[in-house]
Structures are given as structure tokens and as C-alpha cells.
C-alpha atoms as a printed R data frame, in Angstrom:
    type eleno elety resid chain resno       x       y      z
1   ATOM     1    CA   MET     A     1 -21.330 -38.264  4.553
2   ATOM     2    CA   VAL     A     2 -22.620 -35.740  6.676
3   ATOM     3    CA   THR     A     3 -26.709 -35.609  6.686
4   ATOM     4    CA   ILE     A     4 -28.428 -32.534  8.186
5   ATOM     5    CA   GLU     A     5 -32.257 -32.820  8.742
6   ATOM     6    CA   VAL     A     6 -34.123 -29.725  9.709
7   ATOM     7    CA   GLU     A     7 -37.502 -30.165 11.090
8   ATOM     8    CA   ILE     A     8 -39.531 -27.212 11.666
9   ATOM     9    CA   GLU     A     9 -42.405 -27.909 14.365
10  ATOM    10    CA   THR     A    10 -43.137 -24.210 15.346
11  ATOM    11    CA   GLU     A    11 -44.442 -22.468 12.438
12  ATOM    12    CA   ALA     A    12 -42.990 -18.879 14.057
13  ATOM    13    CA   TRP     A    13 -39.707 -20.169 13.086
14  ATOM    14    CA   ALA     A    14 -40.729 -20.107  9.459
15  ATOM    15    CA   GLU     A    15 -42.458 -16.877  9.739
16  ATOM    16    CA   ALA     A    16 -40.068 -14.911 10.994
17  ATOM    17    CA   LEU     A    17 -37.384 -16.611  8.868
18  ATOM    18    CA   VAL     A    18 -38.399 -18.220  5.436
19  ATOM    19    CA   ASP     A    19 -34.800 -19.530  5.042
20  ATOM    20    CA   ALA     A    20 -34.477 -21.154  8.821
21  ATOM    21    CA   GLU     A    21 -34.247 -24.611  7.216
22  ATOM    22    CA   ASP     A    22 -31.074 -23.690  4.901
23  ATOM    23    CA   LEU     A    23 -29.638 -21.248  7.545
24  ATOM    24    CA   SER     A    24 -29.554 -24.194  9.787
25  ATOM    25    CA   ARG     A    25 -28.051 -26.717  7.617
26  ATOM    26    CA   ARG     A    26 -25.434 -24.219  6.499
27  ATOM    27    CA   ALA     A    27 -24.354 -23.320  9.981
28  ATOM    28    CA   ALA     A    28 -24.339 -26.907 11.136
29  ATOM    29    CA   LEU     A    29 -22.353 -28.018  7.892
30  ATOM    30    CA   ALA     A    30 -19.708 -25.224  8.720
31  ATOM    31    CA   ALA     A    31 -19.646 -26.224 12.364
32  ATOM    32    CA   LEU     A    32 -19.062 -29.909 11.257
33  ATOM    33    CA   GLU     A    33 -16.132 -28.639  8.659
34  ATOM    34    CA   GLN     A    34 -14.854 -26.746 11.109
35  ATOM    35    CA   ALA     A    35 -14.398 -29.251 13.746
36  ATOM    36    CA   GLU     A    36 -13.374 -31.868 11.427
37  ATOM    37    CA   GLN     A    37 -16.165 -34.094 11.631
38  ATOM    38    CA   ALA     A    38 -16.269 -36.284  8.303
39  ATOM    39    CA   GLY     A    39 -19.513 -38.099  8.534
40  ATOM    40    CA   GLY     A    40 -22.771 -39.066 10.786
41  ATOM    41    CA   GLY     A    41 -26.403 -37.406 10.741
42  ATOM    42    CA   ILE     A    42 -27.858 -34.401 12.810
43  ATOM    43    CA   VAL     A    43 -31.421 -33.494 13.403
44  ATOM    44    CA   ILE     A    44 -31.816 -30.086 13.926
45  ATOM    45    CA   LEU     A    45 -35.648 -29.326 15.506
46  ATOM    46    CA   LEU     A    46 -36.644 -25.486 15.374
47  ATOM    47    CA   THR     A    47 -39.157 -25.514 18.009
48  ATOM    48    CA   GLY     A    48 -40.987 -23.275 20.648
49  ATOM    49    CA   ASP     A    49 -40.342 -22.345 24.362
50  ATOM    50    CA   ASP     A    50 -42.496 -24.914 25.795
51  ATOM    51    CA   GLU     A    51 -41.490 -28.026 24.090
52  ATOM    52    CA   VAL     A    52 -37.501 -26.623 24.669
53  ATOM    53    CA   ALA     A    53 -38.767 -26.135 28.255
54  ATOM    54    CA   ALA     A    54 -40.240 -29.886 28.590
55  ATOM    55    CA   LEU     A    55 -36.837 -31.445 27.156
56  ATOM    56    CA   ASN     A    56 -34.779 -28.853 29.579
57  ATOM    57    CA   ALA     A    57 -36.959 -30.353 32.630
58  ATOM    58    CA   ASP     A    58 -36.524 -33.989 31.441
59  ATOM    59    CA   PHE     A    59 -32.959 -34.107 30.476
60  ATOM    60    CA   ARG     A    60 -30.992 -31.575 32.399
61  ATOM    61    CA   GLY     A    61 -33.783 -30.996 35.421
62  ATOM    62    CA   LYS     A    62 -33.958 -27.426 34.948
63  ATOM    63    CA   ALA     A    63 -36.735 -25.519 34.708
64  ATOM    64    CA   GLY     A    64 -37.851 -23.324 31.735
65  ATOM    65    CA   PRO     A    65 -36.852 -22.944 28.340
66  ATOM    66    CA   THR     A    66 -33.503 -22.072 26.938
67  ATOM    67    CA   ASN     A    67 -31.841 -21.170 23.594
68  ATOM    68    CA   VAL     A    68 -30.158 -24.302 22.413
69  ATOM    69    CA   LEU     A    69 -30.133 -27.800 23.760
70  ATOM    70    CA   SER     A    70 -27.507 -30.248 22.814
71  ATOM    71    CA   PHE     A    71 -28.179 -34.321 22.937
72  ATOM    72    CA   PRO     A    72 -25.132 -36.060 21.865
73  ATOM    73    CA   ALA     A    73 -25.770 -39.529 20.304
74  ATOM    74    CA   ALA     A    74 -24.349 -42.786 21.905
75  ATOM    75    CA   PRO     A    75 -20.733 -43.429 20.421
76  ATOM    76    CA   ASN     A    76 -21.018 -44.309 16.865
77  ATOM    77    CA   PRO     A    77 -20.829 -40.954 14.609
78  ATOM    78    CA   GLU     A    78 -20.725 -43.122 11.699
79  ATOM    79    CA   ASP     A    79 -24.595 -43.172 11.995
80  ATOM    80    CA   HIS     A    80 -25.748 -40.088 13.936
81  ATOM    81    CA   ILE     A    81 -23.938 -37.600 15.640
82  ATOM    82    CA   GLY     A    82 -26.933 -35.956 17.692
83  ATOM    83    CA   ASP     A    83 -29.749 -33.480 17.928
84  ATOM    84    CA   ILE     A    84 -30.181 -30.326 18.816
85  ATOM    85    CA   ALA     A    85 -33.477 -28.433 19.995
86  ATOM    86    CA   LEU     A    86 -33.686 -24.603 19.737
87  ATOM    87    CA   ALA     A    87 -36.352 -22.543 21.574
88  ATOM    88    CA   PHE     A    88 -38.141 -19.764 19.229
89  ATOM    89    CA   GLY     A    89 -39.186 -16.992 21.864
90  ATOM    90    CA   VAL     A    90 -35.974 -17.183 23.900
91  ATOM    91    CA   CYS     A    91 -34.190 -16.926 20.200
92  ATOM    92    CA   ALA     A    92 -35.973 -14.374 19.319
93  ATOM    93    CA   ARG     A    93 -36.096 -12.506 22.321
94  ATOM    94    CA   GLU     A    94 -32.360 -12.566 22.765
95  ATOM    95    CA   ALA     A    95 -31.355 -11.408 19.440
96  ATOM    96    CA   GLU     A    96 -33.909  -8.450 19.835
97  ATOM    97    CA   ALA     A    97 -32.447  -7.619 23.055
98  ATOM    98    CA   GLN     A    98 -28.544  -8.184 21.653
99  ATOM    99    CA   GLY     A    99 -29.438  -6.286 18.558
100 ATOM   100    CA   LYS     A   100 -28.602  -9.083 16.152
101 ATOM   101    CA   PRO     A   101 -30.589 -10.353 13.151
102 ATOM   102    CA   LEU     A   102 -32.584 -13.602 14.507
103 ATOM   103    CA   ALA     A   103 -30.832 -15.066 11.258
104 ATOM   104    CA   HIS     A   104 -27.458 -14.422 12.763
105 ATOM   105    CA   HIS     A   105 -28.384 -15.569 16.164
106 ATOM   106    CA   LEU     A   106 -29.959 -18.513 14.609
107 ATOM   107    CA   GLN     A   107 -26.726 -19.930 12.795
108 ATOM   108    CA   HIS     A   108 -24.435 -18.649 16.025
109 ATOM   109    CA   LEU     A   109 -26.664 -21.142 18.356
110 ATOM   110    CA   VAL     A   110 -26.789 -23.683 15.683
111 ATOM   111    CA   ALA     A   111 -23.009 -24.099 15.631
112 ATOM   112    CA   HIS     A   112 -22.552 -23.877 19.094
113 ATOM   113    CA   GLY     A   113 -25.181 -26.801 19.171
114 ATOM   114    CA   VAL     A   114 -23.079 -28.873 16.838
115 ATOM   115    CA   LEU     A   115 -20.330 -27.916 18.570
116 ATOM   116    CA   HIS     A   116 -21.286 -29.345 21.485
117 ATOM   117    CA   LEU     A   117 -22.419 -32.682 19.569
118 ATOM   118    CA   VAL     A   118 -19.114 -33.181 18.893
119 ATOM   119    CA   GLY     A   119 -17.223 -32.870 21.868
120 ATOM   120    CA   TYR     A   120 -16.565 -29.327 22.733
121 ATOM   121    CA   ASP     A   121 -17.644 -27.371 25.883
122 ATOM   122    CA   HIS     A   122 -17.076 -24.250 27.782
123 ATOM   123    CA   GLN     A   123 -17.525 -25.350 31.299
124 ATOM   124    CA   MET     A   124 -13.321 -24.109 31.787
125 ATOM   125    CA   ASP     A   125 -12.314 -20.554 30.450
126 ATOM   126    CA   SER     A   126  -9.720 -22.714 28.332
127 ATOM   127    CA   GLU     A   127 -12.568 -24.703 26.846
128 ATOM   128    CA   ALA     A   128 -14.938 -21.485 26.526
129 ATOM   129    CA   GLU     A   129 -12.087 -19.800 24.507
130 ATOM   130    CA   GLU     A   130 -11.405 -22.581 22.128
131 ATOM   131    CA   MET     A   131 -14.877 -22.441 21.591
132 ATOM   132    CA   GLU     A   132 -15.587 -19.222 20.798
133 ATOM   133    CA   ALA     A   133 -12.694 -18.901 18.488
134 ATOM   134    CA   LEU     A   134 -13.949 -21.839 16.719
135 ATOM   135    CA   GLU     A   135 -17.445 -20.346 16.469
136 ATOM   136    CA   ARG     A   136 -15.660 -16.865 15.047
137 ATOM   137    CA   ARG     A   137 -14.467 -19.137 12.321
138 ATOM   138    CA   ILE     A   138 -17.481 -20.701 11.447
139 ATOM   139    CA   LEU     A   139 -19.580 -17.404 11.755
140 ATOM   140    CA   ALA     A   140 -17.086 -15.561  9.529
141 ATOM   141    CA   ARG     A   141 -17.136 -17.980  6.855
142 ATOM   142    CA   LEU     A   142 -20.918 -17.879  7.074
143 ATOM   143    CA   GLY     A   143 -20.805 -13.720  6.868
144 ATOM   144    CA   VAL     A   144 -22.019 -13.531 10.604
145 ATOM   145    CA   PRO     A   145 -20.345 -11.025 12.746
146 ATOM   146    CA   ASP     A   146 -18.315 -11.841 15.750
147 ATOM   147    CA   PRO     A   147 -21.199 -12.612 18.344
148 ATOM   148    CA   TYR     A   148 -18.926 -12.153 20.907
149 ATOM   149    CA   ALA     A   149 -17.929  -8.525 20.030
150 ATOM   150    CA   GLY     A   150 -19.804  -6.865 22.300
151 ATOM   151    CA   GLU     A   151 -21.020  -7.863 25.987
152 ATOM   152    CA   ARG     A   152 -19.921 -11.740 26.614
153 ATOM   153    CA   ASP     A   153 -23.755 -13.983 26.049
154 ATOM   154    CA   ASP     A   154 -23.483 -16.474 28.904
155 ATOM   155    CA   ALA     A   155 -27.310 -16.936 28.571
156 ATOM   156    CA   GLY     A   156 -28.162 -20.740 28.919
157 ATOM   157    CA   HIS     A   157 -26.187 -21.956 26.387
158 ATOM   158    CA   GLY     A   158 -27.128 -25.517 26.710
């Protein structure tokens, strides 16, 4: 059984997307299904840039916020797969710059973060191609257009 908990810490998420919790949950479940992950729990934190910047500094040693951070749990996926955190300001600015609805960008980044939790990465070209193909399938099932159809988005996937 999969448990998805969505915590909206920054009200800007709820103000911009009244269904942010549902969008996040649906994207996470679709990513887990596509990755054939049967059980465990995920916490999705919808927060602000300052909070993600602090996490980025503490856990990655990098300054400033990024769009999404993934924190895989210690091996024991029966209990908890991991956590992801998304920065509202970064995500909203990226969506606007890319001409995408924030809802679509949120679902893409949640799916991306969940795939990181279950072991996917994009450090090498072959890994990136595999991960992007999975993301395309996940998002197509959610009715979200291919996020890689235009320019490649290399901005800060964490």
C-alpha cells in the first residue's frame, strides 16, 4: 500500500492552485505506478524558496533554492520511500518562463522527484533519457504535455 502525504507549508501554493494537494498526490501515485513501486510512503512538502534554500544548503551544500529536492529514506521502502520538497517561487517563475501552467509544472516536478526517490537519476545521458521517457509516460497519463518538447529544462532538478 502506498501512502502519499502532502503538506502545504506556504499558502502561495494553495492560493495559486486550489487543487495543489490533489495534483501532487496524483502525480506521485502515477510515478510510483510507472516505476512499479508497490508500497511505502512519501511526504510532499509544498513550501517556499527560503525553506528549500535552507534544505539545499544543509543537505547538498549548495546556495539558494532549487525547484525540487528529493530525500530518499534509508533502505526499508515498506515503511517510507522518502520526502520531496518544492519551492513555490522557483516553480512559479520556471512555469511562467517556460509558458506552462503551474499545475503542469508542479506535476512534472513531483513525478521527477518521486522517480529520484525510487532510484532514477540523470547524471549520465543514458540515465537522463530513461528518466525523461518515464516522465513523459507519467505526464501523458495525467494529461500533461511533454515538458521536454521545447528547450531542454536543465534548471536545478535536485
